[in-house]
N, C-alpha and C positions, 0 to 999 in steps of 0.2 A: 824819279825813276822807280824807287822802291815802292812808292805809293801806287803807281800804275800797275806794277807787277802784283801787288797785294790785291787790288781790285779785280784784275784779270783772273787771278787764281780763285778768288771768292766767286766770281761769276761762273767759272767752269765747275766748281764744286756745287754751286746752287743748281745749275742745269743738270748735272749728273744726278743729284738727289731727286729732281723732278722726273727724270727719265726712269729711275729705279722705282719711284712711287707709282708711276703709270703702269709699270710692268707687273706690279703685284696683282694677283687675281682677286676678284670680289667673291666672297663666300655668301651664299644665302640658302635658306631652307624653308621648312614648313611655316615657321613663324613670320616669314616675309611675304606670304601670298597676297596680302592686300596692299603691298607697297610697290612702287615703281623702282626697278633697279636701273640705275644710270651707268652706262659704260662709255668709254672712249673708243673710237675706231681702233681696232687692233688689240684691245684689252681682252683678257680672258676672265671668265667667271666660272665658279663651281657651284652647282646646285647639289646639296647633300640632303638626302631623304632617308629616314629610318624605316625599317620593317622588321618583322620577326622571321628569322631564318627557318627553313625547312617547312614552311606552310604552303608553298606554291605561289604565294603572292609576290609579285615583283613590281617595281615602279617602271612606268613607261612614260615617255614624253613625246609631244608633238609641237614643233615650232611653226607658227602660222606663216612667217615669211623668212625662209632660210637665206634670202639674199642679204638680210640684215644681221642675223645671228645664226651660227651653225653649231652643231654638236661635234666636237673633235674626237672625243673618246668617252667611254663609260667604264667605271671600275666598281667593284664591290669590295667593301671592307668588312671583315668579320670581327665583331667585338671580342668574343671569346670562343675559339674553335672547339673547346671542350664542353660547351654548354649547348645542348640541343635546343633549337628554337630560340636561341639567344639573339640579341640585337645585331642587325646587319645594316650597314649604311651603303646606299647606292650613291655614287658620285657621278654627275654628268658634267663633263668639261665643255664649256661653251666659248665661242670666240666671236667678238663683235667685228663684222665685216664692213658695213657701210652705215652712214647716218640714217636714222629712221626710228620707227617705233613698231614693235611687234609683241605678240603674246606667246607664252609657252604654257601649254596645258600638261599637267602631270597627274597621273592616276595610278592607284595601287589596285592591281587586279591579278587574276590568274589568266595568263595569255590565251588559254584555250576556251575561256568563257568571256566573250566580249561584252555581254550585257551586265555583268556584275562588277561594280567598282566599289571597293571598300572605302577609299578616300579619293578625293579629287581636288586639285588646286589649279588656279590660273595665275600666272605671273606676267606682269607687264615689264618689258625691257625696252629702254630707250637708249639709243646710241647717238652720242653727240660728237 
Protein backbone atom coordinates (compact mmCIF):
# COMPACT_ATOMS: atom_id res chain seq x y z
CA UNK A 1 0.00 0.00 0.00
CA UNK A 2 2.80 2.42 0.92
CA UNK A 3 4.56 1.56 -2.34
CA UNK A 4 1.47 2.43 -4.43
CA UNK A 5 1.02 5.69 -2.55
CA UNK A 6 4.68 6.56 -3.13
CA UNK A 7 4.44 5.91 -6.90
CA UNK A 8 1.16 7.82 -7.16
CA UNK A 9 2.71 10.77 -5.33
CA UNK A 10 5.79 10.69 -7.58
CA UNK A 11 3.58 10.59 -10.69
CA UNK A 12 1.61 13.64 -9.52
CA UNK A 13 4.81 15.54 -8.69
CA UNK A 14 6.28 14.64 -12.10
CA UNK A 15 3.18 15.79 -13.98
CA UNK A 16 3.10 19.01 -11.97
CA UNK A 17 6.74 19.70 -12.87
CA UNK A 18 5.98 19.13 -16.56
CA UNK A 19 3.03 21.51 -16.40
CA UNK A 20 5.17 24.21 -14.77
CA UNK A 21 7.96 23.72 -17.32
CA UNK A 22 5.50 24.14 -20.20
CA UNK A 23 4.18 27.35 -18.61
CA UNK A 24 7.58 29.08 -18.63
CA UNK A 25 7.87 31.58 -21.47
CA UNK A 26 10.61 31.21 -24.06
CA UNK A 27 12.90 34.25 -24.38
CA UNK A 28 14.59 35.12 -27.66
CA UNK A 29 16.26 38.15 -29.17
CA UNK A 30 18.48 39.53 -31.89
CA UNK A 31 20.96 36.65 -31.62
CA UNK A 32 18.20 34.12 -32.43
CA UNK A 33 17.12 35.54 -35.81
CA UNK A 34 18.51 32.59 -37.78
CA UNK A 35 17.07 29.93 -35.49
CA UNK A 36 13.60 28.38 -35.41
CA UNK A 37 11.76 29.00 -32.16
CA UNK A 38 9.65 25.96 -31.19
CA UNK A 39 6.64 26.49 -28.93
CA UNK A 40 3.83 24.31 -27.65
CA UNK A 41 0.19 25.32 -28.17
CA UNK A 42 -0.69 27.77 -25.40
CA UNK A 43 2.94 28.56 -24.56
CA UNK A 44 4.10 32.14 -24.28
CA UNK A 45 7.28 33.64 -25.67
CA UNK A 46 8.97 37.00 -25.24
CA UNK A 47 10.96 38.68 -27.99
CA UNK A 48 13.38 41.23 -26.47
CA UNK A 49 15.07 43.76 -28.75
CA UNK A 50 17.39 46.59 -27.69
CA UNK A 51 17.50 50.13 -29.04
CA UNK A 52 18.87 53.53 -28.03
CA UNK A 53 16.38 55.69 -26.17
CA UNK A 54 15.41 59.16 -27.37
CA UNK A 55 16.42 58.60 -31.01
CA UNK A 56 12.93 58.17 -32.44
CA UNK A 57 13.76 54.64 -33.57
CA UNK A 58 11.45 51.91 -32.25
CA UNK A 59 11.05 48.20 -32.93
CA UNK A 60 7.98 47.12 -34.83
CA UNK A 61 6.87 43.58 -35.64
CA UNK A 62 4.58 41.84 -38.12
CA UNK A 63 3.47 38.23 -37.69
CA UNK A 64 2.73 36.51 -41.01
CA UNK A 65 -0.02 34.21 -39.67
CA UNK A 66 -1.70 35.47 -36.51
CA UNK A 67 -3.90 32.37 -36.32
CA UNK A 68 -0.74 30.49 -35.21
CA UNK A 69 0.98 33.12 -33.01
CA UNK A 70 -0.33 36.45 -31.73
CA UNK A 71 1.17 39.36 -29.83
CA UNK A 72 -0.59 39.76 -26.48
CA UNK A 73 1.21 42.89 -25.25
CA UNK A 74 4.24 45.12 -25.73
CA UNK A 75 6.40 46.73 -23.03
CA UNK A 76 9.37 49.05 -22.96
CA UNK A 77 12.08 48.65 -20.30
CA UNK A 78 14.40 51.57 -19.70
CA UNK A 79 17.91 50.54 -18.64
CA UNK A 80 18.87 53.74 -16.79
CA UNK A 81 16.29 56.55 -16.78
CA UNK A 82 18.99 59.11 -15.85
CA UNK A 83 21.06 58.35 -18.97
CA UNK A 84 19.83 60.21 -22.06
CA UNK A 85 19.95 57.96 -25.12
CA UNK A 86 20.70 54.98 -22.91
CA UNK A 87 19.71 51.42 -23.72
CA UNK A 88 16.02 50.58 -23.93
CA UNK A 89 14.60 47.10 -24.44
CA UNK A 90 11.29 46.50 -26.17
CA UNK A 91 9.54 43.31 -25.13
CA UNK A 92 6.95 41.71 -27.37
CA UNK A 93 4.83 39.10 -25.58
CA UNK A 94 3.64 36.34 -27.90
CA UNK A 95 1.26 33.41 -27.48
CA UNK A 96 1.15 30.20 -29.52
CA UNK A 97 -2.46 29.54 -30.54
CA UNK A 98 -2.50 26.58 -32.94
CA UNK A 99 -0.08 24.14 -34.52
CA UNK A 100 1.77 25.40 -37.57
CA UNK A 101 4.72 27.46 -38.74
CA UNK A 102 4.91 31.21 -39.29
CA UNK A 103 7.41 34.02 -39.51
CA UNK A 104 7.78 37.18 -37.50
CA UNK A 105 9.45 40.20 -39.08
CA UNK A 106 11.02 42.77 -36.75
CA UNK A 107 12.51 46.07 -37.84
CA UNK A 108 13.99 49.11 -36.16
CA UNK A 109 12.78 52.32 -37.76
CA UNK A 110 11.21 55.68 -37.19
CA UNK A 111 7.47 55.05 -37.63
CA UNK A 112 6.95 58.20 -39.71
CA UNK A 113 9.62 57.08 -42.25
CA UNK A 114 8.52 53.72 -43.70
CA UNK A 115 11.40 53.48 -46.17
CA UNK A 116 14.23 53.67 -43.64
CA UNK A 117 14.96 50.55 -41.56
CA UNK A 118 18.07 50.66 -39.40
CA UNK A 119 17.94 46.92 -38.56
CA UNK A 120 15.71 44.10 -39.71
CA UNK A 121 15.33 40.45 -38.62
CA UNK A 122 13.06 37.54 -39.51
CA UNK A 123 12.23 34.86 -36.97
CA UNK A 124 10.64 31.49 -37.73
CA UNK A 125 8.22 30.20 -35.10
CA UNK A 126 6.94 26.64 -35.15
CA UNK A 127 4.08 25.61 -32.88
CA UNK A 128 3.82 21.89 -32.17
